[in-house]
N, C-alpha and C positions, 0 to 999 in steps of 0.2 A: 504493500500500500504506500509505503514511503517512497519507493522508486517511482510509482505511478504519479504521486503528487509532485515529485521533483520534475518528472518528464512534462507534466502539464504546465508547471510554472515556467520551465525553459521554453516551451512552445508559445506560451502567452507573451514572453519577453520579445520574441521575434515573429510578429504576425505575417510578414512577407514570406519567410521560410516555411511557416506552418501552412499558409495558403498554397504555396507551390508543392509542398510534400503531399498534402491531402488531395490536391487536384491531380497530381501524377498518379497517386494510388487509385483514385476514382476512375481515371482514364484507363489504367491498366486492368482494373477489375472489370470495367465495362467491355473493353476489347476482348478480354479472355472469355467473358460470358457469351458475347456475340459469336466468337469463333467456335466455342464449344457447342452452342445451339445449332450452328450450321453443320458442323461435323457430325453431331448426334443425328440430325435429320437425314443426312446423306449416307453416313456409313454405319451407324449403330442401330437406328430404329428400323425394324423390318418393314419392307414394302407391303402394301395391302394386296399383293397378288400372289397366288400360289405359284411356287417355283419361279420367283422373281429373278433369281440368278440366271435364268435361261432367256430373259428378255434382253434384246439389244435394240439400240436406236441407230439406224443406218442413214448416212448422208452421202451425197455425191461430192467428189472432190473436183474442184474447178482448177483450170490451168494456173491461176495465180497462187494456188496453194490453200485457198480457203475452202470452207464447206458450204454446200448449197443443199437446200431441201430437195427431195426427190419429186420429179414431175409425175403427173398422172400417167403419161405414156411410158416412162421408165418403169414405174411401179407395175403396170400391166405386163411389160416384158419380163420383169423379174419374177412376177407371180407365175407366169406361164412356163418359164424356162429354168427356174432355180431348183436345186435338189437338196440344199443344205438346211433349209428352215422348215419347220413343221407347218407354219402358217405365217402369212405376211399381212399387215394392215397399214394403211396410210392415213395420216391425219393432218389437219391444217387449222390454224387459228382463223376465226372469222367473227363477224358480228352482223346482227340483223336488226332492222327497225321493227319493233313489236307495236302493233296498233290494234285497236278494237277492244282493248282492256284498260280503260282509263287513259291517262296521258300517254302519248307516244314516247317510246324510249328505245335506246340502243341496248341490245342484249348480247353479251359476249358468248360466243359459241365455239364448239370444236366440231369441225366437219370430219367425219370418219368413214372409212370403208366398211363394208358389211362384215368383215372378219374381225373388227375391233374387239368385240366382247370375247370372241374365241381366243384371240392372241393374248389378251390380258388374263383370261381364265376367270373373268368376273361376270356372272349372269346379272341381268337387270333385277332390281328390287321388285319391280312390278311390270307386268306386260312382257314384251319381247324386245330383242335387239333388232338391228337392221338385218335385212335379208337380201339375197341376190334379187335384183330387180328394183329395189328401193333406190338404187343409184343411177337409174336411167335418165338421160337428159330429156327434160320436157315431159317426164312421166306424169300421168294423171294422178297417181297416188303419192303425193308428196307427204313425207312423214317426218316426225321429230321425236326425240327422246328428251326427257327433262332430267335435271339433276334433282336429287332428293330435296335439297334446300329450296329450289324453285318450286317444286311440287308442293312442299309443305306451306310455303309463304303465299303462293298464288291460288292453290286449290285446296288448302286446308287438309292436305294428306288424304284426300278422298280418292278411292279407287275409281270413282266415276270420271276422273280426269282422262282415263283411257278412252280413246274414241272422240274426245273433244278436239276442238280445232284452235290453233294459234295462227294469227295473221302475221307472217314474217315477210318483210319487204313487199307487202301487199298481196302475198299469195297464201292461200290456206294450206296449213300443214296439219295432218292428223297425228295426235299424240298416241304413240304405240308402246312406250315404255318409260320407266323411271330408273335412273342409275343411282346406286347407293353413294352417298357422300364419302369421299376418301378413296373411291375405287378407280380414280384416274389421277393424273399427275399435274393437272393445272387447276388451281383452286378458284379462279375467278369465273370459270365456265358456268353458264346457266342452262344451256341446251346443247343437244347434239343433233346434227343434221347429216344426211348421207353425203359422202364425197362422190361427186359425179365424175366418173372416169370418161373423159371425152376421147 
């Protein structure tokens, strides 16, 4: 106790040094906490997919040395001719204008191919995933899957949401399924739409 009292008296005598020391400690502790949180999320915490160690993300290498996302045409070629992977899926970030349900708003989306659920090994919480034919250009049966969070906030977690319609970019999309929260890798996503392979 006497050592602690002496230390506090010394720190009180030089407030500049005390401020610098406490600030340095705070920055160090904050940086370590942030780094540990990132490492924990990436390396230590298990992914929400069965056999996550078998999943890979594939990019195309461009002549300048950078990585480029895969085009739909390349994906079709890979899917038809590859022999190394059990299944392939393609995805892309997108956003849609949601209208007809209150104020118009932009909804972040993930556009995915029909194999998406199979590749991740995660079935929908409700309804079905995308099927072959859902990704046809100009198809009459445009469909959408919701995230669990969007389903709960907009539809009150009602199973009656299946078969309902969302107006996305002015086009009606039938709700066919709900994906469980945490079962995909991008947390701002609200809806899933089929990736149209042209």
